[in-house]
C-alpha positions, 0 to 999 in steps of 0.5 A: 472522488476528486479529493481521493485522486489527490490523497492517493497521488500524495501518498504514493509519491514518497513511497515510490521515491524510496522503492524505485528511485533510490535503488536506481540512483544507488545502483547507477552510482556503483553501490553494491546490491547487498547494501541496496538490499538492506534498504528494504528495511526502511519500509519498517515505519510503514509496519509500525505506524500504528505506534504513533498514530494515536498522537494524530487522533489526540492532538489538534495542530492549527488548521485542524486535526486532519489538515494540520497534521497533513500540512506538517507531514507534507511540508517535511516531505517537500523539504527532506526529499531534495536533500538526497541530491546533496550526498554521494552514494559511495561515500555517504551511504549511511547518511543516505540510509538515515535520511531515507528512514526519516523520509519513510517516517514522514511518508508513513505519518502522512499515510496515517492522516490521509487514511483517517481523513478519507474515512471521515470524508466518505460515507459508508457506501462511497468507501468502495469507490473512493478507496479504489480511486485513491489506490489507483492515483497512488499507483499512477504516482509511481510513474513519476519516480519510476519513469519520469525521474529516471528519464531526467537522470539521463539528462541532468545531475541527480540533485536536480532530479530529486528537486524536481521529483519533490515538487510533485508533493505540491498538488497534495499540499494545495489540496490540504490548503483548499479542502475543508476539515471533515466534520467530527462525528464524535469528539477527539480523544481527551487524553493520550491514554484514551487515544492509545487504549480506547481504539483497541477497547472499542474495536474489541467491545464492538465485535467481541474478543473472538470476532475481533481476533478473527478479523485481525487474522483475516487482515493478516492472511487475506493477501499473504499468498498474493504478496509472497508470489509477487515479492520476487516477480522480477528475478523470476522473469529474469530466470525465465529468460526474459530480457530487462527491456522485455520485462520493462515494456510488458510489465509497465504496460500489461501491469499498470493499466490492468491494475488501474482498470481493476481498481476502478472496476472494483470500486464501481462493482462494489457499489452493486455487490457490496464489500463482502461479495467483492472480497469473495469474487476479487479474492478468487481472481487474486488466487487464480493469478498466483496459478498464472505464475506457476503456469509461466514457470512451466511454459518458460519464455513466452512474451504472450504468456508473460503479458497475460500473467502480468495482466491477470495478476495486476487486475487481481491485485487491483480488484483485491486491494480495492475491496480489502482497503474498503473493508478495512475502512468499514471496520474502523470507528469514526472516533479513532479512525487514524489509530485503527486504520493504521493498526489494520494497514500495519498488520496487512504490511507485516507479511510484506516485510517479513514473509517476503524476506523468506521467499528467496530461501523457499525458491532455492529449496523448492524451485519456482513451480512448487514455490508458486503452488505453495503461495496458492495454498497459503492464500486459501486460509484467508479465503476460508475466513470469509465464511465467518468474517464476510459471509456472502449473504450478510453484511458480515460480523463487522457491519452489525456494530457499525452504526450505533 
């Protein structure tokens, strides 16, 4: 579990540098919002990471198949993040965009290996708790670029800020040097073709084509409504008349801690409930949270309700994500961990990248209240698929093929 704290922290840091620190830096240096908005596209490596994941299953650098790739991606992140400080946002915006894409690529690569390593490290009944610990450490890592670095930026030049922020990669690098390579439960794929083709063949062969497609559809749909509802959360709060300070104070406190507590509780409850029941119960909380937004749209400016809505939403996401990641981990086969895990998490990220791009247009046409009701309705198909994918009374179609 201690290792999972380090994997989560190391995975979250570069992502939050890209999504919270970069936009803050660009905005404070006078870059326009349209240009900053386009920076959302640097998230694409996280959607396409399954394309190069087979390389990490197939080839083994010095230090081992998992640790070798980890030390490479982590060292590249440590070296590339401080380079941001060498540029001027108003003059070098394209160079910064290219650099951000490179950092996103290294970050997505690190995620592929960390996910695979964690799957190989944890035995099946530890998956729930281990992944919950990882997800929470990931969120806590967001406090470095999202708050510490911003405070530092008021007192020192940005080049120093990026340098200090990059140094927080060191705990992850130390972890990689000290942990043992996980024992190979099966040999590595022998050829690159095997590393690309076999994970898909194995997944379909184990579950049958129909079940395999069902599982993929479920992974795509389970967090769709929730992901869309939160895509425009901050603009929504501003439209409801909350000041930036009110949102900052309440969102950081009412949001971060319930989501951390939700994730940890989720991990502990999954021990007792099993992953299937957790998906049902936590999914229900996740859906109710969407209705909280719709309620806030009718109430308008109320600090108490803002705190309640943010808290419940964060708790629901914490619980839902813990069960969802454990489910994805349980669905992978030890031989092809990196490729299958990357494929499933990429698929789960597709709605985040593309559906969320459309949310602005929907709100323009529907208004906030109807938009949130629509998000609630879009959450229903994913829940209905649980009947097939993760029945309440059984271990689900997944688990049967799990232990050969």
